[in-house]
C-alpha positions in Angstrom: -26.4 -10.8 13.9 -28.8 -8.1 12.8 -27.4 -8.0 9.2 -30.6 -10.7 7.7 -28.4 -10.9 4.3 -25.1 -12.5 6.7 -25.1 -16.2 7.4 -22.6 -18.5 8.5 -22.3 -22.3 6.9 -19.7 -25.2 7.0 -16.1 -24.3 6.0 -16.3 -27.6 4.6 -19.5 -26.5 2.5 -17.5 -22.8 1.3 -14.7 -24.4 -0.4 -13.3 -28.2 -1.5 -9.4 -29.0 -1.5 -8.3 -29.3 -5.5 -6.2 -32.3 -6.6 -3.0 -31.4 -7.6 -3.1 -34.9 -9.4 0.5 -35.7 -7.8 2.6 -33.0 -9.3 4.6 -31.7 -6.2 8.4 -30.5 -6.2 10.7 -31.6 -3.4 12.6 -29.1 -2.1 15.8 -30.5 -3.2 14.7 -30.1 -6.9 14.1 -26.3 -6.4 16.2 -23.8 -8.5 17.0 -20.5 -7.5 15.7 -19.1 -11.2 13.6 -20.6 -13.8 10.3 -20.6 -15.6 7.9 -22.0 -13.3 7.5 -20.8 -9.5 7.4 -23.2 -7.2 4.8 -22.0 -4.4 4.9 -24.3 -1.3 4.1 -24.3 2.7 7.0 -21.6 3.5 7.4 -18.2 4.7 8.0 -16.6 1.5 5.7 -16.4 -1.3 8.2 -18.1 -3.6 9.9 -21.4 -2.6 12.0 -21.8 -5.7 11.7 -22.1 -9.7 11.9 -25.4 -12.0 12.0 -25.5 -15.9 9.7 -28.5 -16.7 6.6 -27.1 -17.2 4.7 -30.2 -17.1 4.8 -30.0 -12.8 2.7 -27.0 -14.0 -0.7 -27.1 -11.8 -3.7 -27.6 -14.0 -6.6 -26.3 -12.2 -8.2 -23.5 -12.7 -6.6 -19.9 -10.9 -6.9 -18.4 -8.7 -6.4 -20.6 -5.8 -5.5 -20.2 -2.0 -2.7 -21.7 -0.6 -3.0 -23.3 2.7 0.3 -24.5 4.4 -0.9 -27.6 6.5 2.0 -27.7 8.9 3.2 -23.8 8.9 -0.7 -21.9 8.5 1.0 -20.1 5.6 -1.9 -18.8 3.4 -1.4 -17.5 0.1 -3.2 -15.8 -2.3 -2.1 -17.6 -6.1 -3.3 -16.0 -9.6 -0.4 -17.0 -12.0 0.5 -20.4 -13.0 3.1 -22.6 -10.7 4.1 -26.0 -9.4 3.1 -27.2 -6.4 6.0 -27.3 -3.6 6.6 -30.1 -1.5 4.4 -31.8 1.2 2.0 -30.1 3.7 0.0 -27.9 1.2 -3.6 -27.7 0.5 -5.0 -26.1 -2.2 -8.3 -24.6 -1.7 -10.6 -23.2 -4.2 -13.4 -21.4 -2.8 -17.8 -22.0 -4.0 -18.7 -19.4 -6.8 -20.7 -17.9 -4.0 -17.5 -16.3 -3.0 -15.0 -13.9 -4.5 -11.5 -15.7 -4.1 -10.0 -12.7 -2.5 -12.8 -12.0 0.1 -12.5 -15.8 1.3 -8.6 -15.5 0.8 -8.5 -12.4 3.5 -11.1 -14.0 5.8 -9.1 -17.3 6.3 -6.8 -14.9 8.4 -9.6 -13.9 10.8 -10.5 -17.4 11.4 -9.5 -19.9 14.6 -6.6 -22.3 13.7 -4.5 -23.2 16.8 -0.9 -23.8 16.3 0.2 -27.6 17.0 3.8 -26.9 16.1 4.3 -29.3 13.0 1.5 -31.0 13.2 -1.3 -31.3 10.7 -3.8 -27.7 11.2 -5.9 -28.2 8.5 -8.3 -30.3 10.5 -8.5 -27.2 12.4 -9.3 -25.0 9.7 -12.2 -27.0 8.7 -13.6 -27.2 11.9 -14.8 -23.5 11.9 -17.8 -21.7 10.3 -17.3 -19.0 7.7 -19.9 -16.2 6.9 -21.8 -15.8 3.5 -22.6 -12.5 2.5 -23.5 -11.3 -0.8 -21.1 -11.2 -3.4 -21.8 -7.2 -4.1 -20.4 -6.6 -0.4 -17.9 -8.8 -0.6 -16.3 -6.9 -3.6 -16.6 -3.6 -1.5 -14.7 -5.4 1.7 -12.1 -6.5 -0.4 -11.4 -3.1 -1.9 -12.0 -1.2 1.4 -9.2 -3.9 2.6 -6.9 -3.4 0.0 -7.2 0.4 0.5 -6.4 0.5 4.2 -3.3 -1.7 3.5 -2.4 0.5 0.5 -2.3 3.4 3.5 -0.4 1.2 5.8 2.1 0.4 3.4 2.6 3.9 2.6 2.9 4.5 6.5 5.1 2.2 6.9 7.4 3.4 4.1 7.1 6.6 5.4 8.7 5.3 9.3 11.3 3.7 7.3 12.5 6.8 5.5 12.0 8.4 9.2 14.3 5.9 10.9 16.7 6.3 8.0 16.6 10.1 8.4 16.9 10.2 12.0 19.9 7.9 12.3 21.3 10.2 9.8 20.7 13.2 12.7 21.8 11.4 15.2 25.1 11.1 13.6 25.4 14.9 12.3 24.4 15.7 15.9 27.7 13.5 17.6 30.0 14.9 14.8 28.6 18.5 15.5 29.3 17.6 19.5 33.2 16.5 19.1 34.0 19.0 16.9 32.7 21.7 19.0 29.9 22.7 17.2 27.1 22.3 19.6 28.9 24.4 22.5 30.4 27.5 20.5 28.1 29.8 21.7 28.6 28.6 25.1 32.2 29.0 24.9 32.3 32.1 23.9 30.0 33.0 26.8 32.4 30.9 29.4 36.0 32.5 28.6 37.2 31.8 32.3 36.7 28.1 31.7 40.0 26.0 32.7 41.7 25.3 28.8 41.8 21.5 28.3 46.0 22.2 27.9 46.2 22.8 31.8 43.3 20.7 32.8 45.5 17.7 31.0 48.7 18.8 32.5 47.2 18.7 36.2 45.8 15.2 34.9 49.2 13.8 33.8 50.9 15.4 36.9 48.6 13.4 39.6 48.8 10.5 37.5 52.8 10.6 37.8 52.6 11.3 41.1 50.4 8.5 42.0 52.4 6.3 39.9 56.0 7.5 41.4 54.0 6.7 45.3 53.8 3.1 44.2 57.0 2.3 42.5 59.4 4.4 44.5 63.1 4.6 43.3 61.3 3.9 39.2 61.7 6.4 36.8 58.0 7.2 35.2 57.5 7.1 31.6 56.3 10.3 29.9 53.0 9.4 27.6 53.9 10.1 24.1 52.2 13.2 22.4 49.3 12.2 19.7 50.6 13.0 16.2 48.5 15.6 15.2 49.9 16.7 11.6 46.8 14.8 10.1 44.3 15.8 12.3 42.0 18.9 12.2 42.1 22.0 14.0 40.4 22.0 17.5 38.2 24.9 18.8 40.4 27.1 21.4 40.8 25.5 24.7 40.7 21.7 23.2 43.6 19.4 22.5 44.2 16.0 21.3 45.5 13.5 23.5 45.6 9.8 23.3 
């Protein structure tokens, strides 16, 4: 590496696993609401809540939660209780900015082995050690870029919603005849729908009578248009 202020060290020298003193909350004891958030190895940042404040993690914050089974990584800055099994609580050494170490974990090679243990792979990595001032700069830039990405995602969601509305309005305008208003004024000699419908019904009746000689054809009932909107000239309602 060209930057001489950077070096690599073993993961086990960069962070240590902090004990939870055996205070772990089983998933069956999670509450939907409560005083203390329970942070586990699940996908959601907070797995549930408890009200027993004696179960709060007593170590110094912030800490990093690593899901031994799931490989999920969480940066925790507020009091919490440790959830169930498969949770490794990591505390970076003082030479690291905790947030930098957290982001750096996402770049490490941790192969997926289903529901088996993954910390064994994590601790085999070498990790970069760089000046803390540069770590702070990197964290600042990462969060600036993430903020821009969040804004872009929010804008795309708004665009998607607006596109759905526009699509619906286009379809509505189509079936109400507004999209072809100008075309109808320029093509007045087109066969009106009423005439076309009569021809279709006549052909259908003829085919039915050919297949059912001697039987009486039942004319289809006309639609009730009393509560239907007015159609463009040349259009008709039909079932």
